[in-house]
N, C-alpha and C positions, 0 to 999 in steps of 0.2 A: 268394559274396555280399559278404563284410565287405570284400574286396580292392578292390572299387570304392569304398570309403570309406578306404583307406590301410592297410588292415590286411595283414599277411602271410598267406601260405596256411597257415602253420602255426596262427595265431590263428584263421583263418576254419574249419579243420577241427576245433580245440580246441572253439570256440563250438558249432558244429552237433552235436558228440557229446553236449555238457552239454544242449543243447535237446532232443535226443532221450532223454535220461534224466531221473529226478528230481534225482539229485545224483551225483557221482561223485568218487572219490579220484585222485591222481595216477597210481597204477598202473593203475587202471581205464582212465583216459584215454590213457595210453600204448599199452595194448594196443588199445583201440578205434580210435585215430587212427593208430597205427604211428609216433608221433614217438617221439624219443629223449628221455630224462629232461630233459636240458639244453635242448632244444628246446620241451618242454612247459613246462617252468617259466618260461622267457622269454615265451611265448604267454600263460600264465595270468598274468603279472606285468602284461603290456601289457594284456590284456583288463580287468583289474582297474582299471587306472589310467583306460580309457575309460569305466567303470562297467557293463561288460557281463558280469563275473564277480563273484561274492560269496562269501565263504569262510564255512562253517558253524562253529559252535563244537562241532566234533566231533573226537574222536580215532581213528585219523588224520583229518588235516583233510580236508574234503570241499568240493566246490565245486558252485555251482547257477549256473545261467545266468540273466541278466536277461530281462525280457520282450521279445519281439521288436518289440514296440511302440516300445520305445527306439531299436531299431536303425532302424525306420520313421520316427521323428522325425528320426534323425541323416540318413537319405537324403534326407527333405525340406527340410533344412538345407543339404545339399549341393547340390540341385537350386535351391534359391534363390540359393546363392552362383554356381552354374554359370550361372544366367541373368543375374546381374549381370554375371559375367565376359564373356558374349556381348554384352551391351549395350556394356560397356567397348570389346570387341574391334572391334564393329561402327563406334564412333566412330573407333577408330584406323585402321580400314581406309579409313573415309571421308576421314579427312586424308591417308593415304597415296595413295589416288587422287587426291586433289587436288593433292597435291605433284607425283606423278608427272605428271599432266596439265600441270602448269605447267613442269615441265623438259622435256616432250616439246614443250609450246606454245612454247619460249622461242624467240624469233627469227621465229615464225610469226604472233602475234597482238601488237598494241600497242593498247593504250588510250587514246583522244583525249577529253579532258574540257574542256568549256567552249566556248563558240562562238567566242571569239578562236583559240584552240588548232585547231580544226575548220578555221577559216578559212585559218590558217597552213599547215596540212596539205594543204587543198586546192589553196592556190597553189602548194606545193612540188611536187606531184604534177603540176600542169598544166604548170609549168615545166621539170620534169625529163624530160617525155615525149620521146621520140625517134622513134615509129613509129605509135603508136595511142593514142587515148583512146575509152573508152566511158563513157557518161553516162547515167544514168537520173534524170531531174527530174520531181518532182512537189512540191507546196506542203505544208506552208509552206517556202519556201526561207531558208536560215539563213546558210551560209558564204559561199557566193557568189552576187550577183543577176546576172541575164542582162544588165541594162541597163550593168553594167561593162564588158561586152564583152571579158572576160578569156579569151584564147584560148591554145592551145598554138602552137607554131611551125608555119609555112606547110608545112613538109614531112610534118607529122603528119596522119593521117587521123583526123578527129574525129566519132564517131558518136553521135547523141543522139537519145534518145526522150523526148518531153515527154508527161505525162499531159493529158488532154482538160481535165481542171480549171484546169491551169495555165494553159492558153491563154487560158481565160474571165476571166482578171485583168485588171483595166484597164490599158491600156498595153504589155501582154505582146507582142503581135504585133509592134507598132511597134518595141520593143526588140530582138527578134528579128529583124525584118527588117534592122535596121541591122547587127546583129551578123554575120548571114549574108553581106551585102554582100562581096564580095571574100574571104571568107574559103573554109575548105576542110572546111566541114561536111556531113556527111549528116545530115539530120533527120527524124525520124517522129515519129508521135503514137499513143499507146495509150489506150483508155478506162480502163484501171485497171491502174497499175504495181504490182508487189508490193512493192519496195523502193525506196529511193534508192540511188544507186551513182556512183563515179566511180572508173573502173579505167585504168592506165596500162601500156602496153607488156606486158600480161598479167604483169607481175611485182609488182604491188602493187594494192590496191583499198580503198577507204574507204567503209564503210557505216554507217549509225546502228544503235544497238543499241535505242533508243526509237523504236518505227514512230511514234509520233505525235509524237516530238520534244518529249515533256513535259520531258525532260532532255537538254540537248546533249551527247550523249556518243556517239562513234562507235568503231569498231574498224578498224584498219588491217591487213589480212591481207597477208601477204607468199606468195611461192610455194609452194603446198601443195594438198593436194587439195581443200581447202575453196575456194580462189581458183579452181581448176579448175571447181568447182560453180558458183561465182558468175558466171564468164564464161560458162559453157554456159547459164545462165539468160538472161543478157544476150541470147545469139545467138537463143534461142528467143522472147523477147519482140520482138525485132528482127524475125524473121521474120514474125511476126502484126501488127506494127505498119502504120501508114498512111503513105505518105511525105508529108512536109510541105514544100508550094511555098510560098515567099513570092516578091514580085518581086526579080527579081535574083538569087535563089538559085543554086547550082550544082547542084540537084537535078534539073534537066530531063534529057531525053532526046529521042532522034530521033523517037521514037514520039509524044512529046508535043508536037511542033511545031504539030499541027493546033489547039491550044490557045494562046491567048494568056497572057501571065505572070499577069495578073490572073483568067483563068478558071482557071488551073491553081491558082493559091491559093485560089480560090473553093470548087473541087472538093475541094481537098485539107482543108480545114477542114471543109466540109459532111460528108466521110466519115471525119473524125476525130472527129463526134459532136458539134459546136459547134451549137446553135440558130442559126436565123435570126436572133434578135435578138442572141444574141453577135456573130455575123459581122457584122452592121450596125454594132454598135457598134465593131468593130475596125477596119472598113472606112471608118467614117465615112460610112455611106450610110444610106437609109432601110431598114425591113423589108420594105417593097413593092419598092424597089428589087432588093435581094437575092433576093426571089422571082423576079422578071421574069429575073434573070441566071440562076438555077437552072432556069427553064422554058426559057430559050434552051438550055442546056447539054442539057437532057432532048431538044430539037427536034433538036440536033445529033447526039445518039446514036440519035435516031429511038425514043425509048423514051416511056412515059405516066407513070411512076412513078418514084419516087427509088430504090426499092430495084433497078428496071431500070437506072438510071442508075449505080449503083454497080457492078452486074454488067457492063455494058459498058465502063464505065471502066477495070476491071481486065482484061476481054478485049482491048481496043484498047491497053493500056499508056500510058494518058493521063498517069498519074503516073509514069512511068519504067519501065524494064526490071527490075522487082522481081518476084520470085515470090511473088506474093500469091494467095490462095484467095479467089476472088470471093464466096462465102458470107459469109466473115468480113466483107468490106466491106460488105455488104448488112446484117449484123448491125448493124455500127458506125451506118451511115446509118438504119436505123431506129430506132436508140437516140437519135439526136441529133433528129430531126424526125419519124418517123413516115412511113408510106406515104402521103405527101399528093399528091391528084391535083389538087385545086382550087387554083391558085395566084393 
């Protein structure tokens, strides 16, 4: 019992023997504990210093044990000390894990702070691209604006996914149309992107730390399992996004030759979730004209609703030879305009 408080086994045996008796002399304690006279005297001296044994004014000298409540108080104090030690150890363990993570992550993560630094990092990534650029674009745009027409080299495949809301900003489609002309981009649209992203050559990726960009801070991720996961996320979103066709863009295919460039753009924006009003604003047309053009597309597909139009557009590959699931396009079309019959 007393050994947990730092006492020796001899001290524990001597105290236990004294508690079991009213009082005892050294000879009596030696017989009951089996300790040698020297071991017993050392134990009694130490127990006396701890306040656990008192001497009686008898001859020969007799000893009595202090109340076990004193031992209980000592145990309680030790428990308090152990709890404090545990809390201190938890703090050290947390610091150790943080430092160990920093050592492990060294060379994998780099924090980029401030709008100017984010812009420099974005431009450096684009200019360093040799084979591939992956880009998820959603508002608000901070580092690089689309109207700047900053693109990687012509030999680099540049895949971009725009969030639908980004295309609803004034002048956006005009800027994109000019940027796509003569470029080497593959562009698609998704109703809701999970994050912003700029990845280059599958060796580095820049993404924001603050989802709402309340603070312009990003993290540059180098080759690692985290980078692999980010690229896998892009590929998943790409597979579910709608191809974006603007006049003169390279996103066409043999299957889409039945449509004019204007019709492909209209269908692309429609299935991307833009409302008739937003399409009219970007195309500088009246809403009524947009509705008439949509109706003409429905006639060409021999359908009566926009949901059916989305389905037929996917089946006929009007937006390119991509692996799209028609129900997903239906959902996007319905989300943008509803299932309208009366145009």
